[in-house]
C-alpha positions in Angstrom: -25.5 7.8 -11.0 -24.1 4.4 -10.1 -23.2 2.2 -13.1 -23.8 -1.4 -12.2 -22.1 -4.2 -14.1 -22.5 -7.4 -12.1 -20.3 -10.2 -13.2 -20.6 -13.5 -11.3 -17.3 -15.2 -10.7 -16.1 -17.9 -13.0 -16.3 -20.1 -9.9 -20.0 -19.5 -9.4 -21.2 -21.4 -12.4 -18.6 -24.2 -12.0 -19.7 -24.7 -8.4 -23.1 -25.7 -9.5 -21.7 -29.0 -10.9 -18.5 -29.3 -8.9 -18.4 -31.7 -5.9 -15.9 -29.4 -4.2 -16.8 -27.0 -1.4 -16.0 -23.4 -2.2 -13.2 -21.9 -0.1 -11.3 -18.6 0.1 -8.5 -18.1 -2.5 -4.9 -18.1 -1.1 -1.7 -16.6 -2.3 -0.5 -20.2 -3.0 -3.5 -20.7 -5.2 -2.6 -17.6 -7.2 1.0 -18.7 -7.6 0.0 -22.2 -8.5 -2.2 -21.2 -11.4 -1.1 -22.1 -14.9 0.0 -19.0 -16.9 -0.6 -18.9 -20.6 2.1 -17.2 -22.7 1.7 -15.2 -25.9 0.5 -17.5 -28.8 1.9 -17.7 -32.3 -0.1 -19.1 -35.1 0.9 -21.2 -38.2 0.5 -19.6 -41.6 -2.4 -21.9 -42.5 -4.2 -21.1 -39.3 -4.3 -24.7 -38.0 -2.0 -24.5 -35.0 -1.2 -22.2 -32.1 2.0 -22.6 -30.1 2.5 -21.0 -26.7 4.0 -21.7 -23.3 2.2 -22.6 -20.1 4.2 -21.9 -17.0 3.9 -23.5 -13.6 5.5 -22.8 -10.2 8.5 -24.9 -9.3 8.2 -24.5 -5.5 11.5 -26.2 -4.8 13.4 -23.7 -7.0 11.1 -20.8 -6.1 10.5 -19.8 -9.8 8.3 -20.4 -12.8 9.0 -23.2 -15.3 7.7 -23.0 -18.9 6.4 -25.9 -21.0 5.8 -25.4 -24.7 2.3 -26.5 -25.9 0.6 -26.9 -29.3 -3.1 -26.3 -29.8 -5.0 -27.6 -32.9 -7.3 -24.7 -33.8 -9.3 -26.8 -36.3 -10.4 -29.4 -33.7 -13.2 -28.2 -31.4 -12.5 -28.7 -27.8 -8.9 -29.6 -28.4 -6.6 -29.5 -25.4 -3.1 -27.9 -25.5 -0.5 -30.6 -25.7 3.1 -30.4 -24.6 5.4 -30.7 -27.6 7.4 -33.9 -27.2 11.1 -33.2 -27.4 10.7 -29.5 -27.0 8.8 -29.2 -23.7 11.2 -26.7 -22.2 11.6 -24.6 -25.3 10.5 -21.0 -25.4 10.0 -18.0 -27.8 8.5 -20.4 -30.4 7.3 -19.1 -33.8 6.2 -20.8 -37.0 8.3 -20.5 -40.1 6.9 -20.1 -43.6 7.4 -23.8 -44.1 5.1 -24.6 -41.2 7.9 -25.8 -39.0 8.5 -24.5 -35.5 11.6 -22.4 -34.6 12.4 -21.9 -30.9 15.1 -21.4 -28.3 16.0 -24.3 -26.1 18.9 -25.2 -23.9 21.6 -27.3 -25.4 24.0 -28.0 -22.5 24.3 -24.7 -20.6 23.6 -22.5 -23.7 20.3 -21.6 -25.4 20.4 -22.5 -29.1 17.9 -22.1 -31.9 16.1 -25.2 -33.1 13.8 -26.1 -36.0 11.2 -28.8 -35.7 8.4 -29.8 -38.1 5.1 -30.3 -36.3 5.1 -33.9 -35.1 8.8 -34.2 -35.9 12.0 -34.0 -33.8 13.9 -30.8 -33.0 17.2 -30.1 -34.9 19.7 -27.5 -33.6 20.4 -24.9 -36.3 22.6 -22.5 -34.4 25.9 -22.5 -32.7 25.6 -19.4 -30.5 28.4 -18.5 -28.1 27.1 -16.7 -24.9 23.7 -15.9 -23.6 21.1 -14.5 -26.0 17.8 -12.7 -25.2 15.6 -13.4 -28.2 15.2 -13.7 -31.9 13.1 -12.7 -34.9 12.6 -14.9 -38.0 11.9 -13.1 -41.3 8.5 -13.8 -42.8 10.2 -15.7 -45.7 12.5 -17.6 -43.4 15.7 -16.2 -45.1 17.0 -14.3 -42.1 17.2 -14.6 -38.3 17.9 -11.6 -36.1 19.2 -12.3 -32.6 19.6 -9.8 -29.8 22.0 -10.2 -26.8 24.0 -8.1 -24.4 27.4 -7.7 -25.9 30.4 -5.4 -25.6 30.2 -2.5 -28.1 33.5 -3.6 -29.5 32.2 -7.1 -30.6 32.3 -7.6 -34.3 30.1 -10.7 -34.1 27.8 -12.4 -31.7 30.7 -14.5 -30.2 32.8 -11.5 -29.6 35.7 -13.2 -31.4 39.0 -11.5 -31.0 37.9 -9.2 -28.2 40.8 -8.6 -25.8 40.5 -10.1 -22.4 39.9 -7.8 -19.5 43.0 -7.1 -17.3 42.7 -8.7 -13.9 42.0 -6.0 -11.4 39.7 -5.1 -8.5 35.9 -5.6 -8.5 35.1 -1.9 -8.9 33.2 -0.5 -11.9 33.8 3.0 -13.2 31.2 5.2 -14.9 31.4 8.5 -16.7 27.7 8.9 -17.4 24.2 7.7 -16.4 22.7 5.1 -16.4 24.7 3.6 -13.5 21.8 1.3 -12.7 18.5 0.6 -14.3 15.3 -1.0 -12.9 17.1 -3.8 -11.0 20.4 -4.2 -12.7 23.7 -2.4 -12.4 24.9 -1.2 -15.8 28.0 -2.9 -17.2 30.1 -0.2 -18.9 30.5 -0.7 -22.6 27.8 -3.4 -22.9 24.5 -2.9 -24.6 21.7 -5.1 -26.0 22.7 -5.4 -29.7 21.3 -7.0 -32.9 23.1 -9.6 -35.0 21.7 -11.1 -38.2 22.2 -14.6 -39.6 21.4 -15.8 -43.1 19.5 -19.2 -43.2 20.9 -21.7 -45.6 20.5 -25.5 -45.8 18.5 -25.4 -42.6 21.3 -23.8 -40.6 22.3 -20.3 -39.5 25.3 -19.1 -41.5 28.2 -17.3 -40.0 28.9 -15.8 -36.6 26.4 -13.0 -36.7 26.6 -9.7 -38.5 26.2 -6.6 -36.1 23.4 -4.3 -37.3 23.5 -1.4 -34.9 26.6 0.1 -36.4 28.1 2.9 -34.4 24.9 3.5 -32.4 25.3 3.3 -28.6 22.1 2.1 -27.0 19.9 -0.9 -26.2 17.7 -2.6 -28.7 15.2 -3.8 -27.7 15.0 -1.0 -25.1 15.5 -1.8 -21.5 14.1 -2.7 -19.1 10.9 -4.0 -20.8 11.4 -4.0 -24.5 11.2 -7.2 -26.5 10.3 -8.7 -29.9 7.6 -6.1 -30.4 10.4 -3.5 -31.0 11.9 -5.5 -33.9 10.4 -6.1 -37.3 11.6 -7.6 -40.6 10.5 -6.9 -44.1 8.7 -9.8 -45.9 11.8 -10.5 -48.0 14.0 -10.6 -44.9 16.4 -7.9 -46.4 15.5 -5.0 -44.1 15.3 -4.8 -40.3 13.5 -2.1 -38.3 14.3 -1.7 -34.7 13.7 0.7 -31.7 16.7 2.2 -29.9 17.3 5.2 -27.6 20.8 6.5 -28.2 22.7 6.5 -25.0 24.8 9.4 -23.8 25.1 11.7 -20.9 21.4 12.6 -21.0 20.0 9.0 -21.5 18.5 9.0 -18.0 16.6 12.2 -18.9 15.4 11.1 -22.3 12.4 9.2 -23.7 13.6 9.7 -27.2 13.3 6.2 -28.6 13.6 6.2 -32.4 13.0 3.6 -35.1 15.9 2.7 -37.3 16.1 0.9 -40.6 19.1 -1.2 -41.6 20.0 -3.8 -44.2 20.0 -7.3 -42.8 23.4 -7.9 -44.3 24.9 -5.0 -42.3 26.2 -3.4 -45.5 25.2 0.1 -44.5 24.8 2.2 -41.4 21.3 2.3 -39.8 19.0 5.1 -40.8 17.0 7.0 -38.2 13.4 7.1 -39.6 11.9 9.2 -36.8 14.7 11.7 -36.0 12.3 14.6 -36.4 10.3 13.5 -33.3 12.1 13.8 -29.9 9.3 11.9 -28.1 9.0 8.1 -28.1 8.6 6.2 -31.4 8.2 2.4 -31.0 6.4 -0.8 -32.0 7.6 -0.9 -35.6 5.3 -3.3 -37.6 5.8 -3.9 -41.3 2.7 -4.4 -43.5 2.2 -7.7 -45.3 3.2 -6.2 -48.7 6.3 -4.6 -47.2 5.3 -1.1 -48.4 4.2 0.5 -45.1 5.6 0.7 -41.6 3.1 1.1 -38.8 4.4 2.4 -35.4 3.2 4.5 -32.5 4.6 7.9 -31.5 4.4 10.2 -28.5 4.5 13.9 -29.2 6.1 15.3 -26.0 9.7 14.6 -25.1 10.5 13.3 -21.6 6.9 12.3 -21.0 6.7 8.5 -20.8 2.8 8.4 -20.5 1.9 10.6 -23.5 -0.7 9.3 -25.9 0.7 6.7 -28.4 -0.7 7.7 -31.8 -0.7 5.2 -34.6 1.5 6.3 -37.5 1.8 4.9 -41.1 4.9 5.5 -43.0 5.2 4.9 -46.8 8.6 3.2 -47.0 9.2 4.3 -50.6 8.4 8.0 -50.1 8.9 8.6 -46.4 5.4 10.2 -46.1 3.9 9.6 -42.7 0.3 9.9 -41.5 -0.9 10.0 -37.9 -4.1 8.1 -38.5 -5.5 8.0 -34.9 -4.7 11.6 -34.0 -8.5 12.3 -33.6 -9.1 9.2 -31.4 -8.3 10.0 -27.8 -6.9 6.7 -26.7 -3.4 5.4 -26.4 -2.4 2.4 -28.5 -0.6 -0.5 -26.8 -0.1 -3.0 -29.6 -0.4 -3.3 -33.4 -1.2 -6.2 -35.8 -1.8 -5.8 -39.5 -4.8 -7.5 -41.2 -3.8 -10.0 -43.9 -4.9 -7.7 -46.7 -3.2 -4.7 -45.3 -6.4 -2.6 -45.3 -6.7 -2.3 -41.6 -4.8 -2.8 -38.3 -5.9 -4.4 -35.1 -4.8 -2.6 -31.9 -5.4 -2.7 -28.2 -6.0 0.3 -26.0 -7.2 1.1 -22.5 -10.8 2.2 -22.4 -12.7 2.9 -19.2 -11.4 0.0 -17.0 -11.1 -2.4 -20.0 -8.5 -3.2 -22.7 -10.5 -4.1 -25.8 -9.4 -4.9 -29.4 -10.1 -2.3 -32.0 -10.0 -2.3 -35.8 -8.4 0.8 -37.4 -9.1 1.5 -41.1 -5.7 2.1 -42.7 -7.1 4.6 -45.2 -9.5 6.7 -43.1 -8.3 6.0 -39.5 -11.9 5.0 -38.6 -11.9 3.0 -35.3 -14.3 0.1 -34.6 -14.4 -1.6 -31.2 -14.4 -5.4 -31.6 -14.6 -6.8 -28.1 -16.4 -6.2 -24.9 -15.2 -6.4 -21.3 -11.8 -7.8 -20.4 -8.1 -7.2 -20.9 -7.0 -8.4 -24.3 -3.5 -8.8 -25.5 -1.2 -10.8 -27.8 -3.5 -10.3 -30.9 -2.6 -12.6 -33.8 -4.3 -12.5 -37.2 -5.6 -15.8 -38.5 -5.5 -17.0 -42.1 -9.0 -16.6 -43.6 -9.9 -13.9 -41.1 -10.5 -13.6 -37.4 -8.1 -13.2 -34.6 -6.4 -15.1 -31.8 -5.8 -13.3 -28.5 -5.3 -13.8 -24.8 -7.9 -12.3 -22.4 -8.0 -12.0 -18.7 -10.3 -10.2 -16.2 -10.5 -9.4 -12.6 -12.1 -12.8 -12.2 -9.6 -15.1 -13.9 -6.2 -15.1 -15.5 -5.4 -15.4 -19.2 -6.8 -17.9 -21.6 -6.8 -18.0 -25.4 -9.8 -16.8 -27.4 -10.7 -16.8 -31.1 -12.4 -13.5 -32.2 -14.4 -13.5 -35.4 -14.9 -10.6 -37.7 -17.9 -9.4 -35.7 -16.0 -9.5 -32.4 -17.7 -12.7 -31.1 -15.5 -14.8 -28.8 -14.9 -18.5 -28.5 -12.8 -19.6 -25.5 -10.2 -22.1 -26.7 -8.4 -22.9 -23.4 -9.5 -23.1 -19.8 -6.3 -23.9 -18.1 -7.3 -23.1 -14.6 -10.9 -24.3 -14.6 -10.5 -26.9 -11.9 -8.7 -24.5 -9.5 -11.1 -21.6 -10.1 -14.1 -23.9 -9.5 -12.8 -24.4 -5.9 -12.8 -20.7 -5.0 -15.4 -18.6 -3.3 -17.6 -16.6 -5.8 -17.2 -12.8 -5.9 -19.1 -10.0 -7.6 -17.7 -7.1 -9.6 -19.4 -3.7 -9.9 -18.3 -0.6 -11.7 -19.4 2.8 -10.5 -18.9 6.5 -11.5 -19.1 9.8 -9.7 -18.2 13.4 -9.9 -14.7 13.8 -8.8 -12.2 16.7 -8.7 -12.8 19.5 -11.3 -16.3 18.1 -11.5 -15.0 15.4 -13.9 -16.5 11.9 -14.2 -14.3 9.4 -12.3 -14.7 5.6 -12.4 -14.1 2.9 -9.9 -15.1 -0.6 -8.9 -15.9 -2.9 -6.0 -15.1 -6.6 -5.8 -17.0 -8.3 -3.0 -17.2 -11.8 -1.6 -20.7 -13.3 -1.6 -21.5 -12.8 2.1 -24.6 -11.5 4.0 -22.8 -9.2 6.4 -21.0 -5.9 6.6 -17.6 -6.0 4.8 -14.4 -4.3 5.9 -12.8 -2.4 3.0 -9.4 -2.9 1.3 -9.0 0.4 -0.5 -6.5 -0.2 -3.3 -4.7 2.7 -4.9 -2.9 1.9 -8.2 0.6 2.8 -9.2 1.9 4.5 -12.3 0.5 7.0 -11.6 -0.5 6.9 -15.3 -2.1 3.4 -15.0 -5.3 1.7 -13.9 -6.5 -1.1 -11.6 -8.6 -2.1 -14.5 -10.8 -5.2 -15.1 -7.7 -7.3 -15.4 -5.9 -10.1 -13.6 -2.7 -9.5 -11.7 -0.2 -11.9 -10.2 1.0 -9.2 -7.9 -1.8 -6.9 -6.6 -4.7 -9.3 -7.1 -8.1 -7.9 -6.2 -9.8 -11.2 -6.1 -7.3 -12.4 -3.5 -8.0 -9.3 -1.4 -11.6 -10.5 -1.0 -10.5 -13.8 0.5 -10.5 -12.7 4.2 -14.0 -11.3 3.7 -13.0 -7.8 2.6 -14.6 -5.7 -0.1 -11.8 -4.5 -2.5 -12.5 -1.0 -3.7 -10.5 1.0 -6.2 -10.8 4.4 -7.8 -9.2 5.5 -11.1 -8.2 9.0 -10.0 -7.1 11.9 -12.2 -3.9 10.6 -13.9 -5.3 7.2 -14.7 -5.3 5.8 -18.3 -8.3 4.9 -20.5 -10.2 8.1 -20.2 -8.5 10.4 -22.7 -5.1 12.1 -22.6 -6.3 15.2 -20.7 -7.5 13.1 -17.8 -4.1 11.3 -17.7 -2.2 14.6 -17.9 -4.2 16.1 -15.0 -1.9 14.6 -12.4 1.1 16.5 -13.7 2.4 18.9 -11.0 -0.7 17.7 -9.0 0.4 14.5 -7.3 -1.3 15.1 -4.0 -4.1 17.3 -5.2 -6.9 16.1 -7.5 -5.9 12.4 -7.1 -6.5 12.6 -3.3 -9.7 14.5 -3.8 -10.9 11.7 -6.2 -10.0 9.1 -3.7 -11.8 10.9 -0.9 -15.0 11.5 -3.0 -15.0 8.0 -4.5 -14.8 6.2 -1.2 -17.5 8.5 0.3 -19.7 7.9 -2.8 -19.6 4.2 -2.9 -19.9 3.6 0.9 -23.0 5.8 0.8 -24.5 3.9 -2.1 -23.5 0.4 -0.9 -24.6 -0.2 2.7 -22.7 -3.5 2.8 -19.4 -1.6 2.8 -18.3 -0.9 6.3 -17.2 2.7 5.9 -15.7 2.9 9.4 -13.6 -0.2 9.0 -11.1 0.3 6.1 -7.4 -0.2 5.4 -5.7 1.7 2.5 -3.0 0.0 0.4 -0.9 1.1 -2.5 2.4 0.4 -4.3 4.8 2.7 -6.3 2.7 5.9 -6.8 0.1 4.2 -4.7 2.7 3.8 -2.1 3.5 7.5 -2.4 -0.2 8.1 -1.8 -0.2 6.0 1.3 2.6 8.3 2.7 0.6 11.4 1.5 -2.6 10.1 3.2 -0.6 9.6 6.4 -0.1 13.3 6.6 -3.0 14.8 4.7 -5.9 12.4 5.4 -4.6 10.9 8.7 -7.9 9.9 10.4 -9.7 8.0 7.7 -8.2 4.5 7.8 -7.5 2.1 10.6 -4.3 0.9 8.8 -2.1 1.5 5.8 0.1 -0.8 3.7 2.7 1.1 1.8 4.8 -0.7 -0.9 7.8 0.9 -2.6 6.4 4.4 -2.2 8.1 7.8 -2.4 8.6 9.2 1.1 11.0 12.1 0.4 10.7 13.8 -3.0 14.1 15.5 -2.7 16.0 12.2 -2.2 13.9 10.5 -4.8 14.8 13.1 -7.4 18.5 12.3 -7.0 18.3 8.5 -6.3 15.9 7.2 -9.0 17.4 6.0 -12.3 15.0 7.2 -15.0 15.2 10.9 -14.2 12.7 11.8 -17.0 9.8 10.4 -15.1 10.3 12.2 -11.8 11.2 15.5 -13.5 8.3 15.5 -15.9 5.9 14.9 -13.0 7.1 18.0 -11.2 7.3 20.5 -14.0 9.9 19.0 -16.4 12.7 20.4 -14.3 15.4 18.9 -12.0 14.9 19.4 -8.3 17.6 22.1 -8.0 15.8 24.1 -10.8 12.3 24.0 -9.2 12.5 22.7 -5.6 9.1 24.1 -4.7 7.4 21.9 -7.3 8.7 18.8 -5.5 8.2 20.1 -2.0 4.6 21.0 -2.6 3.6 17.3 -2.7 6.4 15.9 -0.5 5.1 13.5 2.2 8.2 14.1 4.4 6.9 17.6 5.1 3.9 16.3 6.9 5.3 13.6 9.1 4.2 15.6 12.1 0.6 14.6 11.2 1.3 10.9 10.8 -0.6 8.6 13.2 -2.1 5.7 11.2 -0.5 2.2 11.8 1.5 1.4 8.7 3.2 -1.7 7.2 6.1 -0.7 5.0 7.3 -3.1 2.2 10.4 -2.5 0.0 13.0 -4.5 -1.9 16.8 -4.1 -2.1 16.9 -4.4 -5.9 14.4 -1.7 -6.5 16.3 1.1 -8.3 13.1 2.9 -9.4 12.1 3.9 -5.9 15.1 2.8 -3.9 14.6 0.9 -0.7 16.1 3.7 1.3 12.7 5.5 0.8 11.0 2.6 2.6 13.5 2.6 5.4 13.1 6.4 5.8 9.3 6.0 6.1 9.7 3.2 8.7 12.1 5.4 10.6 9.6 8.2 10.7 6.9 5.9 11.9 9.1 4.5 14.6 10.3 7.9 15.8 6.6 9.0 16.2 5.9 5.7 18.1 3.2 4.7 15.5 2.6 1.0 15.3 4.6 -0.1 12.2 6.3 -3.0 10.6 9.0 -3.2 7.9 9.2 -6.0 5.3 12.3 -6.0 3.0 13.0 -8.5 0.2 16.7 -8.7 -0.6 16.0 -10.5 -4.0 13.2 -8.5 -5.5 12.9 -5.3 -7.5 10.0 -2.8 -7.8 7.8 -5.9 -8.1 7.6 -9.0 -5.9 7.8 -11.9 -8.4 9.2 -15.0 -6.7 6.4 -17.4 -5.7 7.4 -17.9 -2.1 8.1 -14.2 -1.6 4.6 -13.4 -3.0 3.0 -15.8 -0.4 5.0 -14.1 2.3 3.9 -10.7 1.0 0.2 -11.6 1.4 0.7 -13.3 4.7 2.3 -10.1 6.1 -0.3 -7.9 4.4 -3.3 -9.9 5.6 -1.8 -10.3 9.0 -1.5 -6.5 9.3 -5.0 -5.8 8.0 -6.5 -8.5 10.3 -5.0 -6.8 13.3 -6.8 -3.6 12.6 -10.0 -4.3 10.5 -10.5 -8.0 11.3 -11.5 -10.5 8.7 -11.0 -14.2 8.4 -7.5 -14.9 7.3 -7.2 -17.6 4.6 -5.4 -20.7 5.9 -1.8 -20.9 4.9 -1.6 -23.6 2.3 1.3 -26.1 2.1 3.3 -26.1 -1.1 1.2 -28.0 -3.6 2.3 -31.5 -4.5 2.1 -32.0 -8.3 -0.6 -34.5 -9.3 -2.4 -35.4 -12.5 -5.1 -32.9 -11.5 -2.6 -30.0 -11.9 -2.6 -30.4 -15.7 -4.2 -27.7 -17.7 -7.8 -28.2 -18.5 -9.2 -28.8 -22.0 -10.7 -25.9 -24.0 
């Protein structure tokens, strides 16, 4: 049975009062939108501080501006913080003052600033730093930075200079490169603590990781959520995967405890678990450590179960073991009796309350993708929320889950855009399981060509969320209906559904895609079933190559971005070996070649005949660009219409604003050639005006 959930676009209601004529969204629009960063709240609950970033088209990058929002004043607008506009990573101290990083000359330093006052530099860091954590009582600051393992302080004082020699790097073990960066031998992200006295940081930084060799926070995506300090500032908890010859085959992140003064070696609190342990979060009374754990080693998409550890006794309870969802974030309530978590759930990412005693779970929010949950004094929450319709804004959530929107930073731009409708649907897919999908359609009274979007991961979801890379709303601009199916392997439906893709990459997922597209085109006559283009990146890009050989006559065109073409080469070229090996039976290629070859697109090139646009990037070390070149070579050899787009300065994702615009120009141009559609006009680079300022709440 089709499940309808019609959501009119944010633009639809705004257009009723706006003098502007609606128009198709463009890639320049997407990159021009204000982006709200993670908020932090003052202890008294009066203020929130966060960044709003904007595109600097001349520099082809985003620029952050620090803003303050008065939470007690209804309808207040976020205001740039005078004297600290270009600050970042701001938090409130126990005294109500702001602490943040900001450039002083060519070096980021830590500043303190009373609200309404002037910033005062309180550090004298030497060398780049990546982030900091302030103890709840303000007594300690922990800083992390890439430093040589021989450094005895943050400044690396007394470290012998490197001998002048050639440019070559030598390696004795993996990682050689990770995500988009070549590893620098002997250098890791390390923690250094500073005492705070007289309003300044004291000393040169005490190293906390001892003899451990590994990155903390973890790379490439770890941040402040992997570091936690006790309320008295005396103890630091951090996440680290110990490096070594098998690091590239290990997901064994552990949580360590260490004295902030560095007087003793770190203690591994989760040594008994060889899967991932992360997100350490200390309770308000300092007695309990919350974190999440995965049970299965080398599986990066296992379920993250909430754990509570009594720090005095070491007793640990897995309190969400019976709840078949994977936890993405943790925040303690002020009284320590419950925790607020986010988790994917059937195309949404709601906020849930978990009872700390019983593990009982209560859903607090409805549709939308919530994140950055912060607990307010006196009860209630602050969080960011986005959806397929609009990017993040900040919301207040009361005890009953009711929302109040506090910011509306893109109201003016969204009001200009054509309205769209969002519809969820479900059907019986592979194994007779219920599978979910959605359509996003422009409001047009005519048949709509189909942009069939296949998500990456593969343990992921094209959920009801906003993306600045693969943006479903933008795909409707040429007059296409965007259609997506959360095939077996997707997240938000229980761990068994996620696990079902293991050793099954080209099996059930392809069956789900086939059945899902057939189902929704039969149910929705506006969808032009005979006029479709398939698109996907990462695993979705793999699926494009798989479709070329195993479903070759269904689509008029294909767009393949950073997809696996040859599983054998991928097994030896990718950096995080655990991922590729787990997906094919938890063995290396040479141990089980048949597992890799069973679903290897290169084995079916003889069937390829669909025109394909291939996109890849030279800094992609996850699925190296050689895979894209190989796919393009196969297409050219078979005389199939094809085009290759390579970005020399991007990784597995296309992030730079102008590159994103070029990406969509190429994609829409390719689709238009084969399935038609009205291509959005190429917009000139916007000229900043007063109208580009964020809107009031």
